[in-house]
N, C-alpha and C positions, 0 to 999 in steps of 0.2 A: 380785629378778628374778622373771620370770614363767615358769611351767612348765606345759606342757599335759600332761594325763594321757592324751590320745588315743593309741591304738596304741603304748603304751609298756609295757615290762615292769613288771608290778605287784609289790608286795611279796608275800611268801609268803601273807599273809592274803587276798589278792585272789582272787575267784572266777573272774574272766574277764579275758581280754586281747583281746576281740574289737574290731575296728575301730569307732570311733565318729567321727562327723563333728565337725570343729572348729566350735565355736559362737562366742559373743560374746567380745569383748575386754574385759578388766576396765577399770574406770575408771582413767584415767591419773593422777588426782589422789589424794593421800593422804587418809585419813579425817580428818575435822575434828571438833573438840570441839563437841558439840551445844549447849553453852551459850555458845560464843564468838560475840560479836556480828558480824554481817556488815557489810560496807561499806554496803550498801543499807538498813541498819536492820532487816533481817529476821534472826531468830536463825539462825545457821549450822547446817546439818544435814549430818551425814555421810550422810544418807539421800537427798539430792538427787543424782540421777545422770542423765546423758544416756542415753536409752533405747537408743542404738546399742551401748552397752556393757552391762555387767551385773554379774557377780559381783565380790566383792572380790579374788579370786585365781582364776587359771585352774585351780588344783587343785579348786576348788569347782564346776567346770562341770557335773559329773554331778548335783550336788545342785540347782544353780540351774536345770537344764533342767526340773525338775519343778515350777517355780513355777506356782501356779494363776493363770490369767488370767480376769478377769471376763468371763463369757460374756454375749453380748447376750441380752436378755430376749426373750420371744416377740414377734416383730415383726408389725406389721400387713402386709397385702398391699402397701401403698404403700411401706413401708420395704424389704420383701423385693425389690420391683421395683427400687428405687433401688440396693440393694446389689449386685444382679446386674449392673447397669450399671457400678458403680464398680469391682468387683473386676477387670474386664477391663483397667482402666487402671493397676492397682497391680502393681509389680514387686518381686521380691526381689533385692537387690543384694549380691553377693559381691565383696569387694574386699580389696586390700592397700594399705596406706600403706607404701611399700617401704623407707623410711628415716626416721630421726628428723628432725623439722623443726619449728622453733618450739616450740609447746606439745605437739606430738604425738610419741609414740614410734612406732617401726615396728610395725605390727600387721597381722593378718589377721582379718577379721570379716565380719559380715553385717548388713544393715540393710534399709530399705524405701524405695521412691520411688514416684512416680506420674507418668504421662505428662501433660504440660501442653501439648505441641504434637506431634500425631501426624504431621503432614506433614514437619516439620523434624527430628523425633526428639529432643525435649527432655524430660528427666525432672527433676523437682524433688525434692530430698532435703535432708538437713541438711549444714551446713558441716562439722560434726565427722565426717561420713561422707566427704565429698569430701576433707577435710583441707587443710592449708595447703601441703603438700609433694607429692612424686610419688605418683601414684595409678595403680593397675592393677586392673581389675575387669571384671565382666560382670553382666548382669541376667537374671532368669528371669521370663517372663510367666506369666499365669494358666494358659495351656495348655501350660506347660513348654517353650516355645521359649526359646532362649538367644541372646544377642548381646552383643558387647563394648560397654562404655561408656567415654567419655572426658570429663574435666571441661572445661567451657567457661567456668565462672564459679564462684568461691567468694567469698562476701562477706567483706570484711576484719573485720567486727565481728559482724554478725547471723548467726544459726545457720541459714543456708540456702546451698545450692549447686545448680548446674544441670549435669547430665550430658547427653551427646549419644550417641545410638545411630543405627544405620542402619535406617530404617523398612523398607527393601527386604529386610532379613534376616528379618523376621517374615512367614512365608508362609502360615500355617495359621489365622490369625484376623484379622478386620478390626481395625485400630487405631483407637482412639478416645482422647479426652483429657478431663481434668477442667478445668472452668472455675474460675478463681480469683475468689472473691467475698469479699474481706475485709469488705465492708460488711454482710454477713449474719451476722457473729458477734455474737450478742446474749446478754445474761444471761438464763438460763432456757431457752435454745434447746436442744432435744434434738439430740444429735449421735451419730455413729458414727465410731470409729477403725478403719480397715481397713488392716491391716498384717501384717508378717512376725512370726510367733509364734516368736521365738528361733531362726529359721532352719528350723523344722520344717514349718510349714504356714501358711496364711493364717488370721488371727484377725480377728474382728469384735467389737469392744468397744463397749458402749453407755455413754453418759454425758450429763451436763447441764452446760452452761457456767455456772459460778458467779461468775467474776470476769473483768473485762477489763483491770484496772488493776494487776495484780501486777507488781512489779519482776522483772527477769530473774533467775532462780536462779543462785547461785554454786556451782560444782562443785569449788572448791578451786584448786589451782595449775595445773591444765590449762586448756584452752579454756573460757571462759565468755562468753556473750552479755552485752551491756550497752547502755545508751542506747536501750532499747526497753521497752515494756510487754509482758507475757505474758498469755495467756489461761489461766485455771485451770479445771479440770473434774475430775470424779470418773470415771475410766475404767479405772484399774489396768492400764495398758499395761506391757509388760515389755521386757527386753533384746532387741534386734533390731527393735524397732518404731520406731526413729528414722527419720524421713522419711515416716511414714505420713500419708495425707491425713485430715483431720478434715472430715467431710461432714455436710451437713444433709439433711433428708428429700427435698429436691429434687435431690440429687446434686451440689450445688456444693461445692467445697473452700472451707471458711471459715477454716481454720487449718492449721498444720503441726505434727505431733507432734515434740517436741524433747527433753523430759526428764520426770522424775517422781521420786516418793519411792520409796526401796527398803526402807522399814521396815514394809511391809505396809499402809500407808495408801493408800487408793484416790485418790491425787491425782496429776494429770498437768498438765504445762505445755506449752502450745501457742504457737508463734510466730505473730503476726498476719501476714497475707499482703500487706500494703500494699507493703513493700519488695521481696519476691519478685516481685510482679506488675509493678512498675516495671522491675526488672532484666530480666524476661522480655520485656517490650515493647521495651526497648532492644536486646536481643540479636536479637529477631526483625527489628528494623529495621536491623540491622547497625551499631548505634551503640555507642560506648563507654559503659559503665555508670559515670557520674560519681558519686563519693562524696566529700563534703566533710567536713572536720573542723576543730575548733578545739582538739583534744587536751584535751578536758574530758569527764569522766564525770559524767552527771547521774543523779539518782535521784528518783523520784516520792514526795513526802511529803504526808501529809494536811494539811488546813488548820490543824488544831490544832498540828502540829509547825511548820508554816511561821510561825504567829504567834509561837511561842517563839523562832524564829530572827530575828524582827524584821519580819515582814510587817505592814504598816500596815492599819488597818481600811478606809481609803479604797480601797486597791488590792484588798483582799479582796472588798469589796462590788462593785467594778467587774468583777472576774473572775467572781464568782458570778452576776452579772447577765448577763454575756456567755455563760457556760457553766453553766447551771443544773443540769446533771446531773453536773458534775465535783465531785470531793471533795478534790482536792489540786493541787499545782503542782510544777514541776521545781526541784530544788535542786542546786547544784554540790557534788560529792562529792570528785572527784580532779582536780587540775590538774597537768598534767605540767610539771616545771621546764623552762625555756627554750622552752616551747611558745607558741603565739599568745596564750593567755590568761594566761600567767605575769605576775604583778605587776599584772594588770588586773582579774582576777576573784579571788575568794577562796572557800575552802571554806565552805559554809553560805550563800552568796548565793542568794536566791530569784529565779528567772527570771520576769520580768513581760512584757517585750516583746522581740520580735526584728524589726528593721526597722519599728518603730512599730506592730507587730501584736501584740495580746494573744495569749499562747500558753500552753497548759498540757499539751500532749501531745507525745510523742516523734515521732509521725508527721509532724506539721507542722514540727517542728524539723529533722528529716531532709530534708524537702522543700526547705526554705530553704537548708540547707547544701549539699545535693547540686547545687543549681542556682547556687551561688555560688562554685564552685571557682576559685581565682585572684583572687577579688574580696574585698570587705570586707562584713561584716555589723555592724549596730549593735544592741547589746544594752542593755536597761534591766533592772537587777537591784535588789532591795531588800536592803540590808545594814544590819542593826541599826536598821531603821525609816527609813533614809535612801535616797533614790534615787541610784543610781550608773549612769551611762551610759558605755559604752565602745564603741570600734570595733575589731574584730578581723579579722585576715587569715584567710581560709578556705583551708586547705591541702588537698592531694589525699590522701585516705585510702589510695589504692592505692600512693602513693609511699612511705609509711611502713609498708607491708606487704611483707615480703621476698618476692621472686619469683625469687631465685637463691641458690645456696650454693656453697661450694667445699669439696672434700675434699682433705686433705693429711695425711700422716703418720698415717693411720688414723683421723682425726677429721673432723668436718664443722662448718662455720661459716657464719653469715650475719649481716647487720645485725640489731640489736635490733628486735623488732616492737612495734607499738603495743599488741598484746595483753599482752605481758610488761611493757612500760613502765608501762601504766596500772595493772596489778595491783600493782606495787611502787612506784608513783609515782616512777619514775626518768626522768631526762631522756634523750631519745632520741639527742640529738646528743652525740658524743664520750663515750658511755658505755662503749665498748669493743666488740669484736666478740663476738657471741654464739656459744658453742660448743653446738650442738644435739646433737652426738654426741661425748661426752667419752670417747674410747677411743684406742687406739694410743699415740702419744707423749703425747697430752693426757689421760691417764687421771688426772683429778684425784681426790683422796681425798674420800670421803664422799657423793658424789652423781653421778649420770650426766648431769644436765642443770642448767641454771640458771647456768652460769658465764659470766662476761664477761672475756675476755682483755684485759688492759690494756697489756702490753708483752711483746715477745719479743726476747731478745738486747739488752736495754736500748734498744729502739726502740719507741716508742708505737704502738699499733694501735687507734686510735679508731673505725675503720670497716673494712669488708670490703676495699675497694680498697687501703688502706694495709697491711692485714694480708697481702694477696697479695704486694705488693711486698717486704715484709720477709721472708716465707717463701721467696721466690724466691732470695734471696741467701745463705741458710744452707746450708752444705755438709751432705751426708749424714753421719750418725753424729756430728754435732756435739752437744756438751752445752752448752746455753744456759740462761740465766736466763729464766723466764717468771713474770710477775706477773698475778694474776687476782683477781676478786671474785665473790661469789655474790649473786644478786638478793635473797636473803633476808637478806643481811648486807652491805650496801654500805659499812658502816663499816670493814670489815676488808680489808686488802690482803694477799693470800697470795703467798708467793714459793716457787718450787720450781726444781729443776734438771731439765731435760728432755733426753732423748736423742732427737734428730731422726731419724726413720725414713723415709728416702727410698729404701730398697732393697726391703723387703717391700712397702711402699706407694710404689711408684716414682712414679706420676703425681700431679701436682696438677691436679685437674679442676674446671672451672666448670660448674655445671648451671644452666640458665636455663629458666624456665617458658615453654612454648609453648601458648597457648590455642587455636591453630588445630588442632594435632594432638592436644592433650591430654597430650603427653609433655613431659619435661624434656630439653632438648638439652645434650649434654655436649661440652666443649671442653678439650683438654689445654693447660695454661697454660705450663708450663716444665719442661724436663728437670732432673733433680736435679743440683746442683753436686757434683762428686766429693768424697769425704772428704779432709780435710786430714791429711797424714802425722802420726802421733803423735810426741810429743816425750818424751824421757826426763825424769823428775821425781825430786826428792829428797824424802824424808820420814823421820820417826822415829816409833816406836811410843810409846804412852803408858807412863808409869812407874807401877806399882801399888805405892806405898809403904805401909808399915804392915802388910803381910801377914806371917803367920808362916811362909809357905812360899814364899820368894823363888825357889827353883829351879822350883817348880811353876808359878808365875804367869808365868814367862818364856815359857810356852806362848802368851801373847798375841801374841808375834812370829810365831807360826805360823798365826794366824787371819787370814782375809780375808773381807770381806763380799761376798756373791754375790747379784746381782739378775738374774732371768731375765724378759725381756719376750717374751711369747708372741704372735705375730701371728695365729695361728689355732689354735683348740682342737682337738686330736687326742686319740685314745685315751681319750675321756671325761674328760680332765683338767678340773677345775672353774674354774681361775683363768687370767686373762690376764697376771698379773704376780705373781711370788713373790720373796721376799727372805729370806735367811738367812746363815749363816756356814759357810765351808768351812775345812778344815785343810790346810795346805801340807805335802805329803809329799815334795816335791823342789823346793827353792827355786831351784836352778840351772836346772832345766828348766821351772819355773813350773807344776808339777802340784799340783792341789788336789782333795781328796775332799770331796764335799758330798752332802747327802741328795737322794734322787731325788724327794722331795716338793717340793724347791726347783727342780731342773732335771729335769723329767720326760722330755723328749726333746730331740732336737737341732735342731728347727725353732724356734729362739728366738735372741734377742740376749742375750748374757751380759755383764754388767758386773762387773768385779772391783775392789773398793775396798781398797786396801792402806794400813794405818796411818791410816785415816780421812782420807786425804789424796790419794792417787793413784788415779785411775780408769783402768783399761785394759780392753780387750775380752778376752773369753775364748771358748773353743770346747770342744765336747764331744769327749772322747777315747774314753771307754768308759762304758757303762751296764750295771750288773749286772742280769741278768734277775730275780733273786730277792731279793737282799740289800739293796735300798733305798739304793744309793749310786751316784753318778755321779762320774767323774773328768773334770775339766776342765783346761784349760791356758791360761795367759796368757804374754805375751812378757816374760821377765824382764829383757831388755835395756832395757825402758822404765821399770824400777823401780830407783831408787837408794835403797834402804832396807834395814835389817838384818833382812830376812826370814829366818826360821830353819826349816829342815826339821824336822818333828816326828820325835822318836824313838819308834818304835812297839814295844810290848812283844811279845815272842815267846811268852811263856807266858800262858795264859788267867788272868784274874782269878777269884778264888774267892768263893763265898758266905760272907758274914761278914767278908771282908777290908776293912780300912780303906783309904780312898782320898780323893782331893780332887776335889770337883766344881767344874769350871770351865765356866761357860756364859754365854750372852748372853740377857738377859731381853727383855721385850716392848718396852723402850725402846732395845734394841740396845746395852745397856751390859754390860760383863763383871762377873760376880758369882762369888764363891768361897766354898766352905764345906767343912769337913771332914765326911766322912760315912762310911758303911759300905754294902757291898753287901747288900741285904736278900734278893734272890732272883735266881737265874738259871734261867729256865725256858723251855720251848718254848711260844710263844704263837701264836695265830691272829688276825691282823688281820681284823676283820669285812669281808666284801665289801659293796660298795655295790650294792644291789639295783636301784635305778632307773637308774644309769649306771655300768656296769662300768668301772673304771679301775685303773691299776697299784697293786698292793699287794704287800708283802713276804710271802713264804710260807716255810715250813720254817725258822723263825727262832728262835734262842735269844736272848731279850731279858733285859737286865740292868735291875734296878730298885735305887734307892738310897734311903737314909733321910734325905732332905732335902726341904723344901717347894720349894726352888729348882728341883727336877727338873721339876715341873709347869709352871713359869713360863718355862722355857727350851727353845726348840726346837732350839738348836745348842749344841754344847760337847763336852767330853771328860771322862773320868775319868782323872786323872793322878796318878802317884806323886809322892812328895815330891822325888825327884831329877829330875822333869820328864819321865819316861817315860809316854807315853800308853798306858793300859791298855784303853780303850774309847772309841769315838765315841758322842756323845750326839746322836741324830738325831730328826727329825720323820718320823712315818709317817702317810700319808694313809689314813684309814679310810672308814667308811660315811657316807652322807648320811641324816640323821634325817628320818623322814616327817613328824613333827608340826611341826618348826621349819624344815625345808628347809636346815639348816646342815650343813656338813661337819665331821665329827669328826676331830681329829688326835691322835695318840698320841706321847708323848715317851719314848723308850726307849734303853737303851745297847746297843751292838754291839761285841763284843770284837775287838781289833785283830789277833790271830793269823790270823783268817779272811781279812783283807785282804792279808796279805803275799805270797802267790803271785801274785795279780793285780797288785799294785803293782810287784813285781819285773819282771814281764813288760812292764808299761807303761813303766817306767823304761828298759828295754832298747830301747825304740823300736818294739816290735811291739804290735799290737792283739790282746788275748786273744779267741780264738774258742772260747768255752766250749760244752760240751755238757751237757745236763741231762736228768734224768728228768722228764717232763712230767706231774707229778702233785703233789698236796698231801698231806702226811703229818700225822698227829696222834699224840700219845703215848697209850699204853695202859699201865696199871699191871699188876702181876703177877696180881692177883686177876681182872682181866678176861682176861688172857692164858690163865689156866687154863681159864676157862669157854669160851674160843674155841678151845681145843684145842692150845695150846702144850705140848709135852712137859715133864716135870719137869726133865729134864737141861738143857734150855735155860734154864729159870727159874733153876736153880742156877748156870749159867754167867754169866747176867746179874748175879746178886748177887755173884759172885766177881770178874768182870772190871771192874765199875763199881759199887763200893760206895756212891758218892754218889748215883747215879740208878738206881733199880730200875725201868726202863721199857724198852719197845720201841716201835716205830712201826707204825701201821696206815695203810693207804692210805685217806685220807678222800675224795678226789675225783681222778679221772683226767681230764686235760684232753681236751676234744673233739678227735677226730682222732688221739688217741694210740693207737699199736698196740704198745706196749711189752710187752704180755702181762700186766701187773699189773692187778688188778681192785679196785674199792672193797671194803673189808673185809679185804683180804689183810694179814697181819701179817708184817712184814719182819724176818728173823733176821740174815742176813749179805749182804754185797755183796763179791764177790771174796774170800771167806773171812774177811772182817772183820765181827765182831759190831757191829751198828748200835744203839747206845744213846743217841747224841747227834747233834744236827743236823750238827755239823761232820764226823761220820763219813761223811755223804753226799757230801762233797766229792770222793770218788773218781769221781763221775760226770763231773766237769768235763773230764777228760782221756781218757776211755775211750768208744769208740764202742759197745761192748757190755759188759754186766756180768753176772756169774754171781750169781744171787740165790737164796737159800734162803728160802722163805716158808711160812706156814701158811695154808691156804685150806680153809674148811669142815672144820676139825679134821684136815686131812691135810697132811703135810709134802711140799713140792714143790721141785724145783730147776729154775730157768728161766734161759734166756739172754735178757737184757733189753736192747734197744737204747736208746741215748740219742738226743736230737735236737739239732741245732746251734741255738744261740740267735740266729744271724743271721736266722733265719726269723721271729723273734718281734717284731722292731721294724718299725714302719710306715715304708715307703720309697716309697710312692706315694699321692697323695691327689688326688681329683677333687671339685671343687665344682660341683655340677650343680643348677640351679633352686633354689639356696639351701641344698641339703643337702650336708654334708661327708661324703664317702664314702671308705673305705679298707678294706683287709683287716681282718678281725676281729683285734684286738690280743690280747695274751696274756691280759689280764684277762677278755675275753669267753670265750676258750677255757677258762679256769679255771672259769667259772660255768655254761657251757652243756653240754648232752650231745651236741649235733650242730651242726656248722657248716653252715648251709644253703647259703651261697655265700660267695665272697670279696668281696662288695660289702655292706659294713656301714655303716649310717647312724650316724655318730658324733655329729653335731650338725646343727642346722638354724638358719636365720636368720629372725628375725622379719620379717614382711612379705613373705615369699618365696612362690613357688608351692609349694615343699615344705611350708611351714607351712599355706598355704591349703587344700591338698588332703589334708592329714592324714598325710603321710609323717613319721615321727617317729624319735627316737633309739631305738636298739637294733633297728630293723627290718633285715631282710635283703632285698635285691632279687634276684629269681631270673630274671626275664625282662622283655624290652622288646617290646611288641606281639607277644607269644607266641613270640618268639625267645629261647631260653635264653641268659643272660649270666652264666656262672659266675665271671667275673673282670672286673676293671676294663677290661682291654683290649677285651674283647668288648662291654662296656657302652658305652664311648666310641664304638666303631664303630657300634653300632646307634642310639644317641641322636643321632649326627651326621647320620643320615638323616632325622631328624624336622624338618619345617619349623617356623619360629617361629610361636607363637600357634596351634598346631594340637594337638588332643587326642591323647594316646597312652596306652597302658596299661602299667602296671608290675605284675608279679606279685610280691607281697611276702609275707614270712613274719615273724611277730612273734617276739620272743625266746622266747615260750612256745609255739612251734610251731603258731600259728594262722595259716593262709593267708588272704590276701585280695587283692583287685585294686584298685589305685589308678588313677584316671584323672586326668590333669593336663595342663597346657599349659606350654610354654616361655615365658619372658619374657626374651629375650636382651638387650633394651635395658637392663634393670636388673640381670639376673642371668645374665651370660654364663657359659659353661662354662670353667673354669680348672683346669689340671692342674699338680700339683707332683710332681717326680720327684727323688729324692735323687741328688745329683751332686757328688762331691768336688772336681771341677774348678772349681766356682763358689764364690765367696767365702762366700756364705750357706750353702753345702752343699746347696742345693735349686735345681733348674732349673724355671722356670715356662713353661707352654705355654698360650696362650689360643686358644679356638675361636670363630670368628665365622661363623655360618651353616654350621656343619659343617666349615669349613676351619681349618687350623692357622695361627696367627700365632706364630712361635717367639719366645721370649724376652720376650714381652709379658705384660700382665695384672698385676693387683694382687691382693693378698690381699683377699678379699671383705669386706663389712661384717661386723661381729662376730656370730658365731653365737649363737643362743640357747644358754644353758647355765647354769652354776652359778657364774659369776663374782661375787664379793662385793666387788669393788673393790680398791683398792691396799692393800698391807700397811701395818700400823701403823709409823710412824716413817720411812716412805719419802719421798724427795723425787725 
């Protein structure tokens, strides 16, 4: 996953958290082995990259901003005059590709374009800038006037697209245009590349054209141009220069900047302007831009290679005579199965003639195909020295390029594109429907993109229309079989069970590209089919024979598998799906205790699997604010299985005591081992610096002497008679800066601390705990003496608790806490009880005030300390605005910060959204809208509802590290409407949704928005 470092809380080693502007998007393709051969015969290089993108990861943006750009040499007066004219036509494009589509992920980025028709308002740039899917953006002219831009054309294959702007919007400079002259691109010609220098300023880079016949560079698994030659030059363009004009000394555009090497070599790749010029002329004339195809990828090979493939001397001499300056010919490289050329052409065929015309160049081949859509062309190829003549149907290239997609159950789908099909040599017909956004119900394991869904609910889905009809008939909350393949491995058919979500993601929506408006028009296709009433099922648990501890392993009947599907990431939680095991504490009522690292909050779908056989829904009953467990409940009337309530120990387990470890490993299989308790100590789970999220505090953790403990995230410590002495839980820890991975800890938690809460839950009431809003740490007696604890207290500690000679010091007071305790205070007693263990703090849960005796600055004090209700700590209202997920600062934020600046906290943001484009980032606080203070979500919604769509407004923002700044941004209600979620127990999901359109409320509508940027690492191992 990608993470921006802009305006985000930095690790402690960081020197600053000042706002910085979002710059380039990283390359969407993975790095490639430098020695791996390319399809086009050129050695593959991880260093080839489209210049609209840039660094390998967005974490590297600050470093890559400093890349040195080759400065233009001291120019002549003639060049200076030319450049002065050119720069007025060059624009900086700031854009969002608002959702994943085809080869593109959702991004926010910057690039370059240039005006090619000042009267009509057309701008030429790259196709990988315009993108294949929804686009939203604006451009900035040389005099810093700004106007919106909309796509009117993106080529299906070649790397160019055309944007439209309103010329009347530019008031303070005369508009001009660059003339496209592809015929002036010559080897040895001196050129200048005038473009956007990584979004910072205009750059002018000098170079000399060295080649006209380079095959199109391959960028990996993302978008790559093909079936065209590229122009090569030395100019050292950088990220953000995509779409820059390549001009000659006369000020004519002779090529379009498209890509380059990222390894320091001063090599850039330019697209010839023959096809962009033709497309522009068609658009000017109001004509459709016809594009023909025979679904064959060609590559330019030198004559010596062609001879090895079987080119005869006779044909070579004729070609050389006809084209004395040419050094190669076109050779078939990829033929799509079931396409027009299938079984007629073969890989390695050397193209000699098309319609009886000798041909060696891509430009002429494109000319013939584009003018022959719906007709036939005659090809003569050389195959092993023999002439082979074939007639092929010419198809419409636009028809096999997706221009619509459907969103359903949190994922997005469209027909397989020619781009993807040719990259993997896959037949386009009946290949399956392409999942361009594998999220929600369709969160396939291992990859976010590249999946082809073959069938759902045992019904084939060969194309988008069939897929839509199948999904229409599937009831909400159904569990159905889905089969799918990945483009990288079409040999393997994967099978999974999928929970269909038509409640968080209620609408099935069809989006269709509209080239008149530049937007994608949305249509609701079908209301969800209501859920089918659940049916009671029978099952039996596995038998664990051969064990020495039969009574202990009977605990398997008290374990159920718990899966949480999270529709929207709140509270900084990193994953959208978690799986683990829970312990049944009341089989008659269906109560289960599970780690809060598995079920972090109640906005989720919980599936409970019993005896590996019965799947029922669950709901959250109680979440402990400090001790890392959640109690959930399922309907026991749906389960006919010998589920057993676990017997929980009432006495704490001791250090050194023997016990039996029973856990579930990474394969979700039960494992058993005799072991001993090695330590019981108060631990501090490290806080996640970059994204505060729930963590257990004030915790006594148990460790055991078995290697299984590190392999198992769920389990128990159980006595030989089957009594559970401790839960074995997963604790979510920090995110490592160097790997970007989340660390999890596996520790034991003694059952006696559970009993008061469990008893209250069993009685049918919901515990309303009160807590001291602070974090403690242990201090030893040597430290206590130095800090002023009197000797009589030290003697009392040693007498009252001979196992643990320790007291507690206040390590951190939560922001907003007015309990009267300060950091550094040493706690002696609460309500006259000496506090030497964590469980002694449990007195806080049921008291509104506590009498505390403390030592502060070597003086003994007595204080009346208030506690706070935990009902205030859980998120109960969420607003998704301009792609930013906003809610009150959750408990983890208050634990890590010294001051809560407002009740509007940015928990996450969505890629390709206005929030991402304009730099609003995780851990920011919003203080005001257009200078009107907005201390809470209610006032924020009120003020933002007044703002018209697509109009700039100001947000006063505070970073996590107390650095204020002002963000200016625009709404994009078409793609990112405002949606509010309010906790409501009367709704089945537990949350009521409100959608705002043009500032007005539409009750009960709206969907969970596209998946937010965050830390999701995909599905859990072993999950189906």
